[in-house]
SEVO-997549 format. One record per residue (C-alpha): residue number from 1; residue in three letters; x, y, z. Coordinates in steps of 0.001 Angstrom, whole numbers, always signed. Example, Ala and Ser with C-alpha at 12.3 -4.5 7.8 and 13.67 -1.06 7.14 Angstrom:
// residues 2
1,ALA,+12300,-4500,+7800 $
2,SER,+13670,-1060,+7140 $
END
This chain:
// residues 312
1,UNK,+0,+0,+0 $
2,UNK,+1108,+3560,-519 $
3,UNK,+486,+6826,-2267 $
4,UNK,+1276,+10544,-2206 $
5,UNK,+578,+12648,+879 $
6,UNK,+1476,+16043,+2348 $
7,UNK,+3568,+16579,+5477 $
8,UNK,+1336,+18387,+7996 $
9,UNK,+3658,+18150,+11015 $
10,UNK,+7399,+17706,+11378 $
11,UNK,+8442,+16539,+14842 $
12,UNK,+12113,+15726,+14457 $
13,UNK,+12400,+12231,+12997 $
14,UNK,+8624,+11676,+13027 $
15,UNK,+6069,+13167,+10654 $
16,UNK,+2324,+13350,+10289 $
17,UNK,+928,+13023,+6763 $
18,UNK,-2450,+13521,+5111 $
19,UNK,-3596,+13071,+1533 $
20,UNK,-4829,+16654,+1058 $
21,UNK,-7435,+17973,+608 $
22,UNK,-8651,+15093,+2807 $
23,UNK,-7752,+15461,+6488 $
24,UNK,-6966,+11948,+7688 $
25,UNK,-3684,+12056,+9606 $
26,UNK,-1250,+9175,+9918 $
27,UNK,+2330,+8892,+11247 $
28,UNK,+5401,+8330,+9078 $
29,UNK,+9189,+8129,+9315 $
30,UNK,+11872,+8979,+6784 $
31,UNK,+13883,+6306,+5050 $
32,UNK,+17552,+6922,+5875 $
33,UNK,+19064,+7726,+2501 $
34,UNK,+16281,+10142,+1514 $
35,UNK,+17612,+12376,+4272 $
36,UNK,+20864,+12976,+2363 $
37,UNK,+19433,+13902,-999 $
38,UNK,+18478,+17496,-195 $
39,UNK,+21416,+19386,+1257 $
40,UNK,+21895,+23040,+2135 $
41,UNK,+19074,+23289,+4672 $
42,UNK,+18897,+22060,+8241 $
43,UNK,+15615,+20284,+7498 $
44,UNK,+15399,+18087,+4357 $
45,UNK,+11639,+17636,+4807 $
46,UNK,+9342,+20593,+5508 $
47,UNK,+5670,+20986,+6356 $
48,UNK,+3829,+21208,+3043 $
49,UNK,+6202,+18835,+1244 $
50,UNK,+4482,+16230,-893 $
51,UNK,+5984,+12792,-351 $
52,UNK,+5588,+9304,-1739 $
53,UNK,+5020,+6766,+1033 $
54,UNK,+4539,+3039,+1542 $
55,UNK,+2820,+1197,+4348 $
56,UNK,+1958,-2351,+5309 $
57,UNK,-1605,-2017,+6466 $
58,UNK,-2913,+947,+8507 $
59,UNK,-172,+3304,+9718 $
60,UNK,+200,+3454,+13515 $
61,UNK,+2761,+4785,+15996 $
62,UNK,+4275,+1294,+16223 $
63,UNK,+4184,+736,+12444 $
64,UNK,+4397,+4160,+10775 $
65,UNK,+4332,+4708,+7035 $
66,UNK,+7718,+4908,+5334 $
67,UNK,+8539,+8061,+3340 $
68,UNK,+10300,+6829,+186 $
69,UNK,+10610,+10025,-1863 $
70,UNK,+10220,+13787,-1487 $
71,UNK,+8503,+15140,-4598 $
72,UNK,+9721,+18350,-6310 $
73,UNK,+8438,+21549,-4686 $
74,UNK,+6290,+24121,-6501 $
75,UNK,+7739,+26743,-4169 $
76,UNK,+8964,+27140,-614 $
77,UNK,+9967,+29733,+1934 $
78,UNK,+13417,+29682,+3504 $
79,UNK,+15295,+31787,+6024 $
80,UNK,+18805,+31935,+7357 $
81,UNK,+18891,+30047,+10664 $
82,UNK,+20605,+32855,+12580 $
83,UNK,+21838,+36278,+11606 $
84,UNK,+25452,+35289,+10982 $
85,UNK,+24955,+31619,+10145 $
86,UNK,+25347,+30147,+6700 $
87,UNK,+22825,+27453,+7539 $
88,UNK,+19296,+27898,+6266 $
89,UNK,+15932,+26498,+7288 $
90,UNK,+12972,+25731,+5045 $
91,UNK,+9882,+27125,+6773 $
92,UNK,+7288,+25421,+4545 $
93,UNK,+6765,+24181,+985 $
94,UNK,+4079,+24165,-1728 $
95,UNK,+2316,+27289,-501 $
96,UNK,-647,+28954,-2182 $
97,UNK,-153,+32085,-108 $
98,UNK,+2061,+33627,+2566 $
99,UNK,-67,+35677,+4957 $
100,UNK,+2318,+38174,+6545 $
101,UNK,+764,+39574,+9718 $
102,UNK,+1996,+43002,+10826 $
103,UNK,+929,+45549,+13421 $
104,UNK,+1837,+49201,+12930 $
105,UNK,+1989,+49713,+16703 $
106,UNK,+2055,+47360,+19710 $
107,UNK,+4691,+46314,+18637 $
108,UNK,+5901,+49069,+16348 $
109,UNK,+6465,+47799,+12836 $
110,UNK,+9951,+47329,+11389 $
111,UNK,+9591,+47880,+7658 $
112,UNK,+13034,+46440,+6743 $
113,UNK,+12027,+43175,+8434 $
114,UNK,+8788,+43038,+6432 $
115,UNK,+10658,+43859,+3230 $
116,UNK,+13115,+41003,+3750 $
117,UNK,+10214,+38560,+4045 $
118,UNK,+8627,+40034,+907 $
119,UNK,+11869,+39730,-1074 $
120,UNK,+12194,+36091,+26 $
121,UNK,+8604,+35395,-1089 $
122,UNK,+9413,+36938,-4489 $
123,UNK,+12592,+34849,-4844 $
124,UNK,+10810,+31576,-4086 $
125,UNK,+7588,+32468,-5971 $
126,UNK,+5220,+32515,-3012 $
127,UNK,+2155,+34800,-3479 $
128,UNK,+1729,+37304,-628 $
129,UNK,-1133,+38783,+1382 $
130,UNK,-250,+41463,+3955 $
131,UNK,-2573,+41590,+6956 $
132,UNK,-2666,+44637,+9212 $
133,UNK,-3611,+43307,+12655 $
134,UNK,-4905,+45137,+15746 $
135,UNK,-6247,+48076,+13699 $
136,UNK,-8814,+48752,+16431 $
137,UNK,-5918,+49837,+18696 $
138,UNK,-4390,+52507,+16475 $
139,UNK,-6353,+53406,+13334 $
140,UNK,-8419,+56185,+14907 $
141,UNK,-5377,+57748,+16573 $
142,UNK,-3007,+57496,+13603 $
143,UNK,-5075,+57125,+10422 $
144,UNK,-2240,+58738,+8466 $
145,UNK,+65,+55820,+9418 $
146,UNK,-2431,+53303,+8074 $
147,UNK,-2898,+55299,+4857 $
148,UNK,+862,+55660,+4380 $
149,UNK,+1434,+51937,+4928 $
150,UNK,-1232,+51004,+2409 $
151,UNK,+164,+53461,-112 $
152,UNK,+3676,+51968,+199 $
153,UNK,+2705,+48314,-119 $
154,UNK,-311,+48488,-2400 $
155,UNK,+1822,+50779,-4550 $
156,UNK,+4453,+48037,-4684 $
157,UNK,+1762,+45579,-5766 $
158,UNK,+796,+43744,-2571 $
159,UNK,-2803,+43347,-1331 $
160,UNK,-3398,+44641,+2217 $
161,UNK,-6280,+43596,+4507 $
162,UNK,-7081,+45439,+7755 $
163,UNK,-8167,+43187,+10628 $
164,UNK,-8899,+43038,+14329 $
165,UNK,-9145,+39698,+16106 $
166,UNK,-10809,+41512,+19036 $
167,UNK,-13641,+43190,+17113 $
168,UNK,-13832,+40711,+14230 $
169,UNK,-13199,+43387,+11613 $
170,UNK,-11770,+41982,+8395 $
171,UNK,-11858,+38387,+9658 $
172,UNK,-14526,+37296,+7151 $
173,UNK,-12562,+38888,+4307 $
174,UNK,-9400,+37102,+5425 $
175,UNK,-11268,+33815,+5798 $
176,UNK,-12474,+34171,+2217 $
177,UNK,-8940,+34772,+956 $
178,UNK,-7690,+31667,+2787 $
179,UNK,-10465,+29321,+1656 $
180,UNK,-9284,+26461,-529 $
181,UNK,-5622,+27396,-122 $
182,UNK,-2553,+26291,+1813 $
183,UNK,-1708,+29451,+3781 $
184,UNK,+1488,+30133,+5701 $
185,UNK,+932,+32613,+8545 $
186,UNK,+4080,+34444,+9581 $
187,UNK,+5139,+37660,+11272 $
188,UNK,+7173,+39173,+14070 $
189,UNK,+6642,+38128,+17663 $
190,UNK,+3711,+39889,+19312 $
191,UNK,+1794,+40990,+16209 $
192,UNK,-1271,+38910,+17102 $
193,UNK,-885,+36110,+14571 $
194,UNK,-2169,+33333,+16850 $
195,UNK,-5178,+35420,+17880 $
196,UNK,-5997,+35987,+14217 $
197,UNK,-5799,+32269,+13410 $
198,UNK,-8107,+31555,+16360 $
199,UNK,-10516,+34239,+15085 $
200,UNK,-10555,+32533,+11672 $
201,UNK,-11458,+29220,+13290 $
202,UNK,-12305,+29289,+17034 $
203,UNK,-11743,+25518,+17281 $
204,UNK,-8019,+26039,+16651 $
205,UNK,-5461,+26935,+19258 $
206,UNK,-2096,+26929,+17477 $
207,UNK,-170,+27203,+20761 $
208,UNK,-1519,+23938,+22157 $
209,UNK,-747,+21549,+19309 $
210,UNK,-3561,+19053,+19796 $
211,UNK,-2383,+16999,+16839 $
212,UNK,+709,+15868,+18700 $
213,UNK,-1342,+14655,+21658 $
214,UNK,-3841,+12746,+19558 $
215,UNK,-1487,+11165,+17034 $
216,UNK,+1979,+11200,+18527 $
217,UNK,+867,+10649,+22120 $
218,UNK,+2586,+13824,+23247 $
219,UNK,+6050,+12362,+22800 $
220,UNK,+7284,+14469,+19904 $
221,UNK,+5872,+17911,+20519 $
222,UNK,+8904,+20075,+19646 $
223,UNK,+7560,+20958,+16197 $
224,UNK,+8302,+24445,+14928 $
225,UNK,+5766,+24381,+12138 $
226,UNK,+2427,+22658,+11854 $
227,UNK,-489,+22642,+9440 $
228,UNK,-4093,+22971,+10602 $
229,UNK,-7352,+22552,+8701 $
230,UNK,-9688,+25535,+8705 $
231,UNK,-13345,+24677,+9286 $
232,UNK,-14242,+27197,+6546 $
233,UNK,-11983,+25440,+4037 $
234,UNK,-8266,+25630,+3370 $
235,UNK,-5266,+25051,+5577 $
236,UNK,-3059,+27167,+7826 $
237,UNK,+608,+26591,+8593 $
238,UNK,+1472,+28408,+11788 $
239,UNK,+5019,+29601,+12477 $
240,UNK,+6610,+30858,+15687 $
241,UNK,+6969,+34627,+15942 $
242,UNK,+10114,+35644,+14089 $
243,UNK,+12753,+37960,+15517 $
244,UNK,+14942,+38066,+12448 $
245,UNK,+14805,+37076,+8810 $
246,UNK,+18086,+36644,+6939 $
247,UNK,+18124,+36513,+3142 $
248,UNK,+19409,+33314,+1564 $
249,UNK,+21158,+32614,-1754 $
250,UNK,+20874,+36136,-3166 $
251,UNK,+23631,+37888,-5070 $
252,UNK,+23900,+41619,-4434 $
253,UNK,+23104,+42402,-8087 $
254,UNK,+19891,+40364,-7914 $
255,UNK,+18193,+41938,-4908 $
256,UNK,+16500,+44808,-6758 $
257,UNK,+14802,+42337,-9143 $
258,UNK,+12680,+41147,-6244 $
259,UNK,+11207,+44593,-5540 $
260,UNK,+8258,+44581,-7994 $
261,UNK,+8138,+48383,-8163 $
262,UNK,+11849,+48554,-9057 $
263,UNK,+11507,+45785,-11614 $
264,UNK,+8914,+47863,-13454 $
265,UNK,+11357,+50703,-14177 $
266,UNK,+14905,+49289,-14065 $
267,UNK,+15068,+48584,-17810 $
268,UNK,+15292,+52355,-18242 $
269,UNK,+18542,+52649,-16249 $
270,UNK,+21469,+53828,-18362 $
271,UNK,+23796,+51132,-17028 $
272,UNK,+23153,+47383,-16968 $
273,UNK,+23653,+46033,-14397 $
274,UNK,+22852,+48997,-12173 $
275,UNK,+23044,+48898,-8386 $
276,UNK,+20614,+51865,-8148 $
277,UNK,+22922,+53584,-5692 $
278,UNK,+25480,+55861,-7350 $
279,UNK,+25092,+55432,-11118 $
280,UNK,+23990,+58402,-13264 $
281,UNK,+20631,+58244,-15085 $
282,UNK,+19281,+55528,-12798 $
283,UNK,+15544,+55017,-13420 $
284,UNK,+15006,+53571,-9927 $
285,UNK,+16508,+56590,-8168 $
286,UNK,+14480,+58867,-10448 $
287,UNK,+11304,+56966,-9497 $
288,UNK,+12153,+57374,-5802 $
289,UNK,+12665,+61126,-6307 $
290,UNK,+9332,+61319,-8134 $
291,UNK,+7498,+59456,-5374 $
292,UNK,+6692,+56460,-7593 $
293,UNK,+8822,+54195,-5381 $
294,UNK,+8599,+54793,-1647 $
295,UNK,+11683,+56075,+152 $
296,UNK,+11012,+53464,+2862 $
297,UNK,+11222,+50553,+426 $
298,UNK,+14313,+52050,-1228 $
299,UNK,+15995,+52407,+2178 $
300,UNK,+15184,+48761,+2928 $
301,UNK,+16877,+47849,-352 $
302,UNK,+19994,+49827,+591 $
303,UNK,+20016,+48052,+3958 $
304,UNK,+19931,+44664,+2221 $
305,UNK,+22935,+45666,+100 $
306,UNK,+24820,+46531,+3300 $
307,UNK,+23694,+43357,+5057 $
308,UNK,+24852,+41346,+2076 $
309,UNK,+28463,+42395,+2771 $
310,UNK,+28431,+40663,+6167 $
311,UNK,+28065,+37258,+4535 $
312,UNK,+30877,+37662,+1967 $
END
């Protein structure tokens, strides 16, 4: 017996699989030599990976399915393990959408952090939805901040949804955008991501990890990433709050190609390649001066060029 299934939980050497879109979980382990075939990341198998498996009868804790092959990924999201480490970690694979949850205040937003996640999504071809959380706490006091944020990111080409887990505002709209999709929820620590997931589906509590208790008997509960089924349709992969997000596998000359608003104008630069920093007749710098590209996004780009030097 066997087939193709999706990894919905990674707990070290043990995995939970389901043949999506069905939600019928069963345990599995990795065959030894498969582990060596995908190098460069600390985890060869990620949540969202599609795998070929075999089993003798129903899969149980004592007789788990055997993962024989990891199928090619449509896309994935990866981050550097630590700020000055060359190791990288695949967060999740085969994503329909990355839902990046941000709060303008409480905690105060760090735009360069958001921009690094966005660049990584562009590199690995993951569609993005930006969700402004906790808007009930700050929109009335600082409406100009909300308007400015939307102008920057909608201007760059990203959809933005305003939400409040406390009042329910925007939750139905977000639920509709998640329906029928595999959605990765990510964001900085403290932005209210878990509260938003619970608002989408009150039966979920991402912090508890009920799957591990029911299917792995609570023995392997150190999972960083886990997929949940939404009652309204679709799936959510929850991630721990991030404190840093290092770019991976990007040459300095490539970075600007992953800013959609820069990509639209860079063919008009006089020099090719152009770093968009000091060259004369640079179309990107001209667009920044004209207000067509936000100064905030351009400054994030300059910061990435500087950060890039640390890893050389």
